Backbone as CSV, one residue per row, in Angstrom:
resi,resn,N_x,N_y,N_z,CA_x,CA_y,CA_z,C_x,C_y,C_z
1,MET,7.634,-0.088,14.523,6.605,-0.120,13.502,7.134,0.574,12.252
2,ASN,6.743,0.026,11.100,7.110,0.619,9.824,5.851,1.041,9.086
3,TYR,6.057,1.856,8.077,4.955,2.433,7.311,5.192,2.153,5.836
4,TRP,4.102,1.867,5.135,4.194,1.421,3.752,3.100,2.051,2.912
5,LEU,3.234,1.871,1.604,2.187,2.246,0.664,2.046,1.109,-0.331
6,VAL,0.816,0.704,-0.596,0.541,-0.279,-1.646,-0.397,0.367,-2.652
7,LYS,-0.236,-0.045,-3.901,-1.036,0.506,-4.991,-1.897,-0.581,-5.603
8,SER,-3.103,-0.186,-5.986,-3.991,-1.123,-6.655,-4.912,-0.368,-7.605
9,GLU,-5.195,-0.991,-8.715,-6.171,-0.467,-9.675,-7.555,-0.764,-9.094
10,PRO,-8.357,0.263,-8.778,-9.634,0.003,-8.115,-10.601,-0.858,-8.929
11,SER,-10.459,-0.870,-10.244,-11.344,-1.721,-11.053,-10.998,-3.203,-10.887
12,GLU,-9.757,-3.482,-10.431,-9.345,-4.862,-10.177,-9.518,-5.235,-8.705
13,TYR,-9.092,-4.342,-7.827,-9.226,-4.558,-6.381,-9.054,-3.201,-5.714
14,GLY,-10.127,-2.687,-5.152,-10.084,-1.368,-4.543,-10.256,-1.406,-3.038
15,TRP,-10.173,-0.238,-2.446,-10.319,-0.085,-1.001,-11.632,-0.699,-0.513
16,GLU,-12.710,-0.463,-1.241,-14.013,-0.986,-0.822,-14.028,-2.517,-0.814
17,ASP,-13.253,-3.137,-1.703,-13.145,-4.602,-1.685,-12.516,-5.067,-0.378
18,LEU,-11.458,-4.367,0.046,-10.803,-4.727,1.306,-11.741,-4.484,2.482
19,VAL,-12.453,-3.371,2.462,-13.394,-3.070,3.551,-14.460,-4.161,3.641
20,THR,-14.982,-4.582,2.498,-16.014,-5.620,2.470,-15.501,-6.926,3.063
21,LYS,-14.272,-7.289,2.705,-13.697,-8.542,3.209,-13.158,-8.395,4.623
22,GLY,-12.775,-7.185,5.006,-12.197,-6.957,6.329,-10.718,-7.266,6.367
23,GLU,-10.358,-8.445,5.888,-8.958,-8.881,5.820,-8.805,-9.667,4.524
24,ASP,-7.647,-9.489,3.869,-7.452,-10.201,2.611,-5.965,-10.401,2.348
25,VAL,-5.703,-11.326,1.440,-4.332,-11.608,1.013,-3.911,-10.555,-0.003
26,TRP,-2.713,-10.020,0.169,-2.124,-9.093,-0.798,-1.080,-9.899,-1.556
27,ASP,-1.460,-10.307,-2.756,-0.605,-11.216,-3.519,-0.492,-10.762,-4.971
28,GLY,0.185,-11.570,-5.767,0.329,-11.268,-7.183,1.429,-10.278,-7.501
29,ILE,2.242,-9.923,-6.531,3.335,-8.972,-6.747,4.479,-9.712,-7.434
30,ARG,4.858,-9.232,-8.616,5.893,-9.905,-9.405,7.018,-8.947,-9.778
31,ASN,7.457,-8.184,-8.800,8.585,-7.269,-8.947,9.519,-7.565,-7.779
32,TYR,10.797,-7.738,-8.059,11.739,-8.156,-7.013,11.854,-7.143,-5.880
33,GLN,11.925,-5.853,-6.207,12.057,-4.852,-5.151,10.794,-4.818,-4.287
34,ALA,9.629,-4.857,-4.929,8.371,-4.871,-4.174,8.275,-6.133,-3.319
35,ARG,8.711,-7.270,-3.864,8.703,-8.525,-3.096,9.567,-8.384,-1.845
36,ASN,10.728,-7.768,-2.004,11.617,-7.591,-0.857,10.975,-6.706,0.210
37,TYR,10.236,-5.693,-0.223,9.516,-4.854,0.744,8.437,-5.664,1.456
38,LEU,7.717,-6.518,0.724,6.709,-7.373,1.365,7.348,-8.239,2.445
39,ARG,8.543,-8.732,2.181,9.250,-9.571,3.161,9.591,-8.801,4.431
40,GLU,9.747,-7.487,4.318,10.103,-6.652,5.470,8.894,-6.277,6.329
41,MET,7.709,-6.407,5.791,6.507,-5.987,6.517,6.250,-6.882,7.722
42,LYS,5.864,-6.256,8.823,5.605,-6.961,10.076,4.161,-6.740,10.517
43,VAL,3.629,-7.693,11.266,2.280,-7.553,11.810,2.198,-6.242,12.593
44,GLY,1.170,-5.470,12.318,0.976,-4.188,12.990,1.469,-2.993,12.204
45,ASP,2.297,-3.215,11.174,2.738,-2.103,10.332,1.523,-1.479,9.653
46,LEU,1.584,-0.171,9.445,0.482,0.552,8.808,0.779,0.774,7.328
47,VAL,-0.270,0.676,6.520,-0.122,0.679,5.063,-1.105,1.670,4.441
48,LEU,-0.582,2.651,3.716,-1.436,3.544,2.939,-1.936,2.784,1.717
49,PHE,-3.207,2.910,1.414,-3.820,2.205,0.282,-4.075,3.228,-0.817
50,TYR,-3.371,3.071,-1.929,-3.399,4.029,-3.041,-4.123,3.434,-4.239
51,HIS,-5.084,4.187,-4.767,-5.759,3.787,-5.999,-4.988,4.356,-7.184
52,SER,-4.515,3.479,-8.060,-3.885,3.925,-9.297,-4.973,3.997,-10.365
53,GLY,-4.608,4.297,-11.574,-5.608,4.362,-12.634,-6.189,5.751,-12.766
54,LYS,-7.496,5.828,-12.986,-8.170,7.099,-13.275,-8.028,8.111,-12.137
55,ASN,-8.478,7.764,-10.944,-8.394,8.664,-9.788,-7.206,8.266,-8.929
56,LYS,-6.076,8.853,-9.202,-4.853,8.512,-8.472,-4.903,9.193,-7.105
57,GLU,-5.126,8.375,-6.034,-5.274,8.971,-4.711,-5.111,7.927,-3.615
58,ILE,-4.667,8.407,-2.456,-4.608,7.567,-1.260,-5.978,7.644,-0.609
59,VAL,-6.576,6.477,-0.366,-7.964,6.452,0.102,-8.149,5.867,1.498
60,GLY,-7.143,5.143,2.004,-7.328,4.513,3.302,-6.035,4.007,3.899
61,VAL,-6.171,3.454,5.095,-5.042,2.872,5.824,-5.409,1.440,6.186
62,ALA,-4.494,0.535,5.907,-4.649,-0.871,6.278,-3.574,-1.221,7.301
63,ILE,-3.719,-2.389,7.901,-2.743,-2.903,8.869,-2.286,-4.274,8.392
64,VAL,-0.983,-4.511,8.461,-0.464,-5.838,8.133,-0.931,-6.800,9.225
65,SER,-1.613,-7.875,8.817,-2.139,-8.841,9.786,-1.440,-10.198,9.716
66,LYS,-0.691,-10.434,8.646,0.113,-11.653,8.544,1.341,-11.338,7.715
67,GLU,2.497,-11.752,8.239,3.758,-11.490,7.549,3.925,-12.395,6.337
68,ALA,4.944,-12.109,5.561,5.177,-12.763,4.271,5.118,-14.289,4.347
69,PHE,4.421,-14.856,3.374,4.331,-16.306,3.201,4.363,-16.574,1.699
70,PRO,4.666,-17.803,1.278,4.806,-18.075,-0.158,3.528,-17.765,-0.945
71,ASP,3.711,-17.042,-2.037,2.631,-16.773,-2.993,2.847,-17.754,-4.139
72,LEU,2.129,-18.841,-4.076,2.342,-19.924,-5.034,1.858,-19.535,-6.423
73,GLU,2.703,-19.819,-7.399,2.376,-19.566,-8.794,2.169,-20.914,-9.462
74,GLU,0.933,-21.171,-9.880,0.596,-22.466,-10.474,0.977,-23.615,-9.533
75,GLY,0.768,-23.384,-8.227,1.029,-24.414,-7.231,2.481,-24.578,-6.842
76,GLU,3.371,-23.780,-7.438,4.801,-23.900,-7.142,5.295,-22.672,-6.389
77,ASP,6.260,-22.903,-5.501,6.904,-21.808,-4.791,8.055,-21.317,-5.657
78,LYS,7.862,-20.149,-6.277,8.893,-19.580,-7.150,9.576,-18.379,-6.501
79,GLY,9.446,-18.294,-5.183,10.133,-17.230,-4.459,9.316,-15.964,-4.242
80,TRP,8.104,-15.914,-4.771,7.254,-14.747,-4.556,6.553,-14.880,-3.208
81,VAL,6.171,-13.754,-2.638,5.512,-13.775,-1.334,4.232,-12.951,-1.359
82,ALA,3.392,-13.219,-0.386,2.163,-12.465,-0.153,2.126,-12.106,1.326
83,ILE,1.272,-11.169,1.673,1.002,-10.826,3.069,-0.515,-10.778,3.224
84,LYS,-0.968,-10.600,4.448,-2.386,-10.318,4.678,-2.484,-8.924,5.275
85,ILE,-3.521,-8.198,4.833,-3.795,-6.875,5.391,-5.261,-6.791,5.797
86,LYS,-5.519,-5.911,6.776,-6.884,-5.631,7.242,-7.185,-4.160,6.979
87,SER,-8.430,-3.887,6.613,-8.837,-2.484,6.501,-8.823,-1.882,7.905
88,HIS,-8.406,-0.643,7.999,-8.285,0.011,9.303,-9.052,1.327,9.342
89,GLN,-8.772,2.197,8.369,-9.345,3.539,8.425,-9.485,4.097,7.014
90,LYS,-10.672,4.524,6.682,-10.886,5.226,5.414,-10.532,6.693,5.638
91,LEU,-9.794,7.292,4.711,-9.494,8.712,4.840,-10.768,9.512,4.581
92,LYS,-10.997,10.510,5.410,-12.175,11.367,5.249,-12.136,12.040,3.879
93,ASN,-10.949,12.483,3.501,-10.731,13.123,2.205,-9.584,12.411,1.503
94,PRO,-9.844,11.731,0.387,-8.742,11.093,-0.337,-7.665,12.124,-0.682
95,VAL,-6.418,11.683,-0.659,-5.289,12.568,-0.962,-4.817,12.243,-2.373
96,SER,-4.993,13.198,-3.275,-4.701,12.973,-4.689,-3.203,13.014,-4.980
97,LEU,-2.849,12.420,-6.095,-1.460,12.459,-6.548,-1.018,13.904,-6.751
98,ALA,-1.895,14.749,-7.265,-1.559,16.164,-7.459,-1.221,16.829,-6.123
99,GLN,-1.987,16.524,-5.075,-1.690,17.069,-3.743,-0.328,16.596,-3.259
100,LEU,-0.056,15.307,-3.440,1.218,14.745,-2.999,2.380,15.433,-3.707
101,LYS,2.242,15.621,-5.015,3.312,16.238,-5.813,3.547,17.694,-5.443
102,SER,2.494,18.393,-5.052,2.623,19.825,-4.779,3.050,20.129,-3.347
103,ASP,3.132,19.125,-2.499,3.468,19.336,-1.090,4.961,19.119,-0.870
104,GLU,5.642,20.182,-0.501,7.095,20.136,-0.306,7.518,19.097,0.738
105,LYS,6.686,18.886,1.750,7.015,17.924,2.805,7.049,16.490,2.281
106,LEU,6.484,16.272,1.095,6.407,14.920,0.535,7.292,14.753,-0.699
107,SER,8.204,15.675,-0.915,9.020,15.648,-2.140,9.861,14.381,-2.280
108,SER,10.198,13.738,-1.178,11.007,12.508,-1.258,10.158,11.237,-1.146
109,LEU,8.840,11.376,-1.213,7.942,10.218,-1.137,8.267,9.246,-2.272
110,PRO,8.531,7.982,-1.959,8.890,7.013,-3.005,7.874,6.924,-4.146
111,LEU,6.603,7.134,-3.854,5.579,7.101,-4.899,5.882,8.108,-6.005
112,LEU,6.488,9.225,-5.643,6.798,10.265,-6.619,8.114,9.994,-7.339
113,LYS,8.935,9.138,-6.778,10.247,8.822,-7.362,10.225,7.521,-8.156
114,GLN,9.465,6.550,-7.686,9.389,5.230,-8.323,7.919,4.889,-8.551
115,SER,7.301,5.619,-9.437,5.850,5.524,-9.598,5.367,4.168,-10.104
116,ARG,6.238,3.355,-10.679,5.823,2.054,-11.201,5.806,0.966,-10.120
117,LEU,6.456,1.224,-9.002,6.553,0.233,-7.934,5.212,0.116,-7.200
118,SER,4.765,-1.111,-6.944,3.436,-1.323,-6.355,3.430,-1.375,-4.832
119,THR,4.581,-1.535,-4.232,4.710,-1.633,-2.776,5.983,-0.898,-2.391
120,MET,5.898,-0.006,-1.406,7.077,0.789,-1.067,7.015,1.287,0.373
121,PRO,8.187,1.568,0.950,8.213,2.121,2.308,7.856,3.606,2.292
122,VAL,7.367,4.077,3.425,7.034,5.487,3.618,7.602,5.884,4.973
123,GLU,8.205,7.058,5.050,8.723,7.534,6.336,7.551,7.895,7.255
124,LYS,7.762,7.752,8.559,6.706,8.069,9.528,6.216,9.502,9.361
125,SER,7.135,10.441,9.161,6.733,11.847,9.007,5.856,12.034,7.767
126,GLN,6.167,11.319,6.685,5.347,11.393,5.474,3.973,10.775,5.732
127,PHE,3.969,9.626,6.375,2.717,8.939,6.705,1.814,9.858,7.532
128,ASP,2.378,10.431,8.589,1.606,11.312,9.470,1.071,12.524,8.711
129,HIS,1.895,13.085,7.841,1.482,14.264,7.074,0.337,13.911,6.116
130,ILE,0.418,12.763,5.486,-0.650,12.320,4.582,-1.958,12.130,5.353
131,LEU,-1.873,11.593,6.563,-3.089,11.443,7.381,-3.708,12.803,7.702
132,ILE,-2.870,13.797,7.954,-3.382,15.153,8.205,-4.080,15.680,6.955
133,LEU,-3.451,15.488,5.792,-4.059,15.946,4.538,-5.399,15.259,4.283
134,GLY,-5.513,14.016,4.717,-6.729,13.249,4.475,-7.807,13.390,5.535
135,SER,-7.537,14.219,6.554,-8.521,14.348,7.649,-9.521,15.470,7.392
């Protein structure tokens, strides 16, 4: 099993949108590195759901429910991919970006190193620690 983090602007698509739908397509990613990470995701992988924008925080955990498939742009396959994710667990306490930055155990978290990337891997130890912070 692998662990990931995805980012979304809550005014466009937030955690509550995923909870309402239960399962949804994660598409529209137009960055090559993020696309490559989407291709690596497997059914059952766990995904931290991060709200970017005003309240920068990790708010929940999703599960990959369908592996990468073509994300058609204007009906054409241009090499982009999408996945499907399901809502799994809302964090009792959202974990803010400030908390992440101030925690030495998370100093190598990709979110802090490549803040513009919308999809990224997370080490199991980081994932577990974030869940503790959010409990």
